[in-house]
matplotlib code that plots the C-alpha trace (Angstrom):
import matplotlib.pyplot as plt

x = [40.6, 44.4, 45.7, 48.4, 51.3, 53.3, 52.9, 53.2, 54.6, 52.4, 52.5, 49.2, 49.6, 47.2, 44.3, 42.9, 39.2, 37.1, 36.8, 40.4, 40.8, 37.9, 38.8, 42.4, 41.3, 39.0, 42.0, 44.1, 41.3, 41.1, 44.8, 44.6, 41.6, 43.6, 46.9, 46.5, 50.2, 50.8, 52.2, 50.6, 52.0, 50.0, 51.6, 49.6, 50.0, 50.6, 47.6, 45.1, 42.2, 44.0, 46.4, 43.5, 41.1, 43.7, 44.9, 41.2, 40.9, 43.8, 46.7, 50.0, 50.5, 53.5, 53.0, 54.7, 55.2, 53.2, 50.1, 48.5, 49.1, 46.5, 44.8, 46.0, 49.4, 50.0, 52.9, 52.0, 52.6, 56.0, 57.0, 55.5, 58.8, 60.5, 57.7, 57.9, 61.7, 61.4, 58.5, 60.3, 63.4, 61.3, 59.5, 62.8, 63.7, 60.3, 60.7, 64.3, 63.2, 59.9, 61.1, 57.6, 56.7, 54.3, 52.8, 49.3, 48.4, 44.8, 45.1, 45.7, 48.8, 50.9, 50.4, 52.7, 56.0, 55.6, 54.8, 57.4, 60.1, 58.7, 58.6, 62.2, 63.2, 61.2, 58.8, 55.5, 52.9, 49.2, 47.0, 43.3, 41.4, 38.0, 36.6, 35.2, 37.6, 41.2, 43.1, 46.4, 48.6, 47.3, 47.5, 51.2, 51.9, 50.1, 53.1, 55.3, 53.0, 52.2, 48.4, 45.6, 42.3, 39.3, 35.7, 34.3, 34.5, 36.2, 39.1, 41.6, 41.3, 43.4, 45.5, 47.3, 44.7, 47.0, 47.3, 43.6, 41.5, 37.8, 37.2, 34.9, 35.6, 36.1, 33.7, 33.0, 31.9, 28.9, 27.1, 27.1, 23.9, 21.6, 18.3, 17.7, 18.9, 15.9, 14.3, 17.6, 18.4, 15.2, 15.7, 19.3, 18.2, 15.0, 12.7, 9.4, 8.6, 5.4, 7.1, 9.4, 13.0, 15.3, 19.1, 21.2, 25.0, 27.4, 30.6, 33.1, 33.9, 30.2, 28.5, 27.4, 24.9, 23.1, 23.1, 21.6, 19.0, 18.0, 17.9, 15.5, 13.3, 12.9, 9.4, 8.3, 9.8, 8.3, 4.9, 4.7, 5.3, 8.9, 11.8, 15.4, 18.9, 21.2, 25.0, 26.2, 30.0, 31.7, 31.3, 27.5, 26.9, 26.4, 23.9, 22.0, 21.9, 20.2, 17.6, 17.2, 15.8, 12.6, 12.2, 13.4, 9.9, 9.1, 11.9, 14.9, 18.3, 21.5, 25.1, 28.4, 29.6, 27.7, 29.8, 27.3, 26.6, 25.2, 22.3, 21.8, 21.4, 19.2, 16.8, 16.6, 13.9, 15.6, 19.2, 20.5, 24.2, 27.3, 28.7, 32.1, 33.3, 32.9, 29.4, 28.3, 29.8, 28.1, 24.7, 25.1, 25.6, 22.9, 20.6, 19.1, 17.1, 19.2, 19.4, 23.0, 24.3, 27.9, 30.4, 31.7, 34.8, 36.7, 39.4, 38.1, 34.5, 34.9, 31.8, 29.5, 31.1, 30.6, 27.0, 26.4, 27.7, 24.6, 22.1, 22.9, 21.9, 18.7, 20.1, 20.0, 18.6, 20.9, 20.4, 23.3, 24.9, 24.0, 20.3, 20.1, 18.6, 15.4, 15.4, 16.6, 13.7, 11.0, 13.0, 13.3, 9.6, 8.6, 10.9, 9.9, 6.2, 6.8, 7.3, 7.3, 10.2, 12.0, 11.9, 13.1, 16.1, 16.9, 16.8, 19.0, 21.6, 21.9, 23.0, 26.1, 27.3, 30.6, 30.6, 33.9, 36.0, 38.4, 39.0, 39.6, 42.1, 44.0, 44.1, 45.7, 48.2, 49.2, 49.7, 52.3, 54.3, 56.7]
y = [-78.9, -78.8, -79.3, -77.0, -79.0, -76.0, -72.3, -70.2, -66.7, -64.9, -61.3, -59.9, -56.6, -54.1, -52.0, -48.5, -49.3, -51.7, -53.7, -54.7, -54.7, -56.9, -59.8, -59.5, -59.7, -62.7, -64.5, -63.8, -65.0, -68.3, -68.8, -68.3, -70.7, -73.6, -72.6, -70.5, -70.1, -68.6, -65.0, -62.6, -59.2, -56.7, -54.2, -51.2, -47.6, -44.8, -42.6, -45.1, -46.7, -50.1, -48.4, -48.2, -51.0, -53.8, -53.1, -52.9, -56.5, -57.5, -57.7, -55.8, -53.6, -51.8, -48.8, -48.0, -44.5, -45.2, -43.8, -44.2, -42.1, -39.3, -38.8, -35.2, -33.6, -33.2, -32.9, -36.5, -37.7, -36.0, -37.9, -41.2, -42.8, -41.9, -43.5, -46.7, -47.0, -46.2, -48.7, -51.5, -50.9, -50.9, -54.1, -55.9, -55.0, -56.1, -59.5, -59.9, -59.2, -61.1, -64.1, -65.1, -68.5, -66.9, -63.5, -62.5, -59.4, -58.1, -55.1, -51.5, -49.3, -51.3, -54.6, -53.8, -53.0, -55.8, -58.5, -57.3, -57.6, -61.0, -62.6, -61.3, -63.5, -66.5, -66.4, -68.3, -65.7, -65.4, -62.5, -62.2, -60.1, -59.0, -57.4, -58.6, -56.1, -56.6, -53.6, -52.5, -53.5, -57.1, -57.3, -56.3, -58.7, -61.7, -62.6, -62.8, -64.6, -68.3, -68.2, -65.7, -66.3, -64.5, -63.9, -64.0, -66.4, -65.5, -63.7, -65.3, -62.1, -60.4, -63.2, -66.3, -69.1, -71.7, -69.6, -68.9, -70.3, -69.3, -68.9, -65.9, -63.1, -63.7, -61.9, -61.4, -64.7, -63.2, -62.6, -66.4, -67.0, -64.1, -66.0, -66.1, -62.6, -60.5, -60.0, -59.1, -56.8, -54.8, -54.4, -53.2, -50.5, -49.6, -50.5, -52.4, -55.7, -54.2, -52.1, -53.0, -51.8, -50.4, -50.6, -48.0, -48.6, -46.4, -48.3, -47.7, -44.1, -43.1, -42.3, -38.7, -39.5, -42.1, -39.9, -36.9, -39.1, -40.7, -37.3, -36.0, -39.2, -39.4, -37.9, -40.4, -43.4, -42.5, -41.5, -44.9, -46.5, -47.7, -47.7, -46.8, -47.8, -45.4, -45.6, -42.3, -42.4, -39.5, -36.8, -36.7, -37.7, -34.3, -33.3, -36.6, -36.4, -33.0, -34.6, -37.6, -35.4, -34.9, -38.6, -40.5, -41.3, -42.6, -45.1, -43.4, -44.4, -42.7, -43.9, -42.8, -46.4, -49.6, -51.9, -54.7, -55.3, -58.8, -57.1, -54.4, -57.1, -59.2, -56.2, -55.3, -56.3, -54.4, -53.0, -50.0, -50.2, -49.3, -52.2, -52.7, -56.3, -56.8, -55.3, -57.6, -60.7, -59.9, -59.3, -62.7, -64.4, -62.4, -63.2, -59.8, -58.2, -55.2, -52.1, -51.4, -47.9, -48.3, -45.6, -43.9, -42.7, -46.0, -47.3, -48.7, -48.3, -51.7, -51.3, -51.2, -54.4, -56.0, -54.9, -56.2, -59.7, -59.8, -58.1, -60.6, -63.3, -61.4, -61.2, -57.4, -54.1, -51.5, -47.7, -45.7, -43.0, -40.3, -41.3, -41.9, -38.4, -39.2, -43.0, -44.4, -43.5, -44.8, -48.0, -48.5, -47.9, -50.2, -53.0, -52.8, -53.0, -56.1, -59.2, -61.5, -59.6, -59.5, -63.3, -63.7, -61.5, -63.0, -66.5, -65.6, -63.7, -66.5, -68.8, -66.6, -66.9, -68.6, -69.1, -71.0, -68.4, -67.7, -71.4, -72.1, -69.2, -70.3, -73.9, -72.6, -70.6, -73.6, -75.7, -73.2, -73.5, -76.3]
z = [-45.3, -45.1, -41.6, -40.3, -39.0, -37.8, -37.4, -40.6, -41.1, -43.6, -44.9, -46.3, -48.2, -49.7, -48.7, -49.4, -49.0, -47.0, -50.2, -49.9, -46.1, -45.0, -47.4, -46.1, -42.5, -43.4, -44.9, -41.8, -39.5, -41.5, -41.2, -37.5, -37.3, -38.7, -37.3, -34.1, -33.6, -37.0, -37.2, -39.6, -40.6, -42.7, -44.9, -45.9, -47.2, -44.7, -44.1, -45.6, -43.6, -43.3, -40.7, -38.3, -39.4, -39.3, -35.7, -34.7, -36.1, -33.8, -36.3, -36.6, -39.6, -41.1, -43.5, -46.7, -48.2, -51.3, -53.2, -56.6, -59.7, -60.1, -63.5, -63.5, -62.9, -59.2, -56.8, -55.7, -59.2, -59.4, -56.2, -57.4, -58.7, -55.5, -53.5, -55.5, -55.0, -51.3, -50.8, -52.7, -50.6, -47.4, -48.6, -49.0, -45.4, -44.1, -45.8, -44.6, -41.0, -40.9, -43.1, -44.4, -45.6, -48.2, -49.1, -50.1, -52.1, -52.0, -54.3, -53.3, -53.3, -50.8, -52.7, -55.6, -53.9, -51.3, -53.8, -56.2, -53.5, -52.3, -55.8, -56.5, -53.6, -54.8, -51.8, -52.6, -53.5, -54.2, -55.4, -54.3, -57.0, -55.7, -58.8, -62.1, -63.8, -62.6, -61.1, -62.8, -59.8, -59.9, -63.7, -63.5, -60.6, -62.1, -64.2, -61.1, -58.5, -58.2, -58.0, -58.6, -56.6, -58.3, -57.5, -61.0, -64.0, -67.3, -65.6, -68.0, -70.1, -67.3, -65.8, -67.0, -67.2, -65.5, -62.4, -61.9, -59.0, -58.7, -55.0, -54.5, -52.1, -48.4, -46.1, -42.4, -40.9, -39.0, -42.4, -43.2, -41.2, -40.5, -40.9, -37.2, -36.4, -37.6, -34.2, -32.6, -35.5, -35.3, -31.5, -32.1, -34.5, -32.6, -35.4, -35.7, -37.3, -38.7, -41.3, -44.2, -43.8, -46.5, -45.9, -47.7, -47.8, -49.8, -49.1, -46.4, -47.7, -48.4, -51.7, -52.3, -55.2, -53.2, -50.1, -51.9, -53.5, -50.2, -48.5, -51.2, -50.8, -47.0, -47.0, -49.7, -47.8, -44.5, -46.0, -47.6, -44.1, -44.6, -42.2, -43.2, -42.0, -43.7, -43.7, -45.1, -44.6, -42.8, -45.6, -45.5, -41.9, -40.3, -43.0, -42.7, -38.9, -39.1, -41.4, -39.1, -36.3, -38.3, -39.0, -36.0, -34.8, -38.3, -38.3, -40.0, -38.5, -39.7, -39.2, -40.6, -40.3, -39.4, -37.2, -37.0, -40.7, -40.0, -38.0, -40.7, -43.4, -41.1, -40.6, -44.3, -46.7, -49.6, -49.9, -51.9, -52.3, -54.3, -56.3, -54.7, -54.8, -51.0, -50.9, -53.7, -52.0, -48.8, -50.6, -52.2, -48.9, -47.2, -50.1, -50.2, -53.0, -54.0, -56.1, -57.2, -57.9, -59.2, -58.4, -61.6, -59.7, -59.7, -62.0, -65.3, -64.0, -62.4, -60.1, -63.2, -64.4, -61.0, -61.0, -64.6, -63.5, -61.2, -63.5, -66.3, -63.9, -63.0, -59.4, -58.9, -60.3, -61.7, -61.4, -62.9, -60.8, -63.4, -63.2, -59.5, -58.7, -60.5, -60.7, -57.4, -55.1, -57.6, -58.1, -54.4, -53.7, -56.5, -55.3, -51.6, -52.7, -54.9, -52.7, -55.7, -57.3, -54.0, -53.7, -57.3, -56.8, -53.5, -54.9, -57.9, -55.9, -53.4, -56.2, -56.7, -53.1, -52.2, -48.5, -48.4, -50.1, -47.2, -46.6, -50.3, -50.6, -47.5, -48.8, -52.1, -50.1, -47.9, -51.1, -52.2, -49.0, -49.5]

ax = plt.figure().add_subplot(projection="3d")
ax.plot(x, y, z, "-o")
ax.set_aspect("equal")
plt.show()
C-alpha cells in the first residue's frame, strides 16, 4: 500500500448508470481512506443519476451540459457538437479552478470532455473501464491518458497494451464479507430461513424483460415454496407492488431500489441479474450462483460479452433477453432445486473476484502523481 504523505486533489468524472457511479465512489472512498484530507470533486452530466447519487455518498459534484449521440436523428443529436464544445470549455474552467493533481475517468458522457481538457494540460490521468467490451469514449481517450485500469483480461484489442493494468472493478465494501449476515438479512426482509430465496436485480434502472418474466412466474415460485426479493427499478415498481399484495404472506418482497445490497446478497440462494459490469463484480465477490439476462439495449451489446466471460468459466448461466419470457422461470426453478450446481457455480464465480480493485486503482493513480 502506498502511503499518502500529503492531501491530494482529485477529479473523478463520468456516470450515467450505477455501473459507472458506484465504482467511482469506491475509488473516492479508497483515496479518502489513505489520505483523509484529500479533496475530491466529481464531474457528471446534468440530469443524470450521478447528480443525486454522488452527493448522497458525501461528495461534491459539478454537472456538464453533455449527452450521448442517439442512434436516430433527434434534436439532441443536432445540439451534440454545441454540447461538446460547451462541456470542454466548462471542463477547462473546472480544472483551472480546482487545480487537480490527477483525474480519473470512469466512462459515461461527462468523462470525455473532462479528460480531454485534463490531458491537454498534461495532468496525470487514468481511465477505469468496467466492461469486457470498451466503450467508445474510453477507446478515444486511451491514446491521451497515462493508464487504463480494466476488469477483464485481453483488453489490448481496445487499448494500448503498455497502459493496461488488470485491477477488476471496485465495489461497495460491505459486499466483501457477507458470510455472517444471512440471519440479519432474512430478518431485514421479513423472510424465513426455512425457504430458499431468489434475488432478482435488473440494474439501477430496472429491466422490463426480467420484470415481466418474474411477474408471470410468481405463482410458480411461491407454489414451489420459494421466497423472492425483487428489485424492479422505478418503471415497473407500481405494477409489481400491486402483484405483491397477493403474495406478501408467501415471501415476495418488492423494491424499486435496494439500498442494502449486502443484505440482499446475504439472503439469496440464487440470483437473477442483468450483466452490467458492476453487478457481475458484486456477484463474484458475493460468490452467488446466478442466471444472467444481458440487456440488449446497451452499446455494442457489451452485457452479453460480460456474461460470456463468466459462462466460459462455467461460473454463470446465460438466458438471452429474447428468450427470457419462456426460459427464465424454468431455468431459475431448476437451479434453485439443484444444490450441487449451485455449489459448482458459486465456487467458479468466486475464483473471478478481485476484492482489492479499489486499492489497486488508487495505487496506480498515486504512482502517476509526481
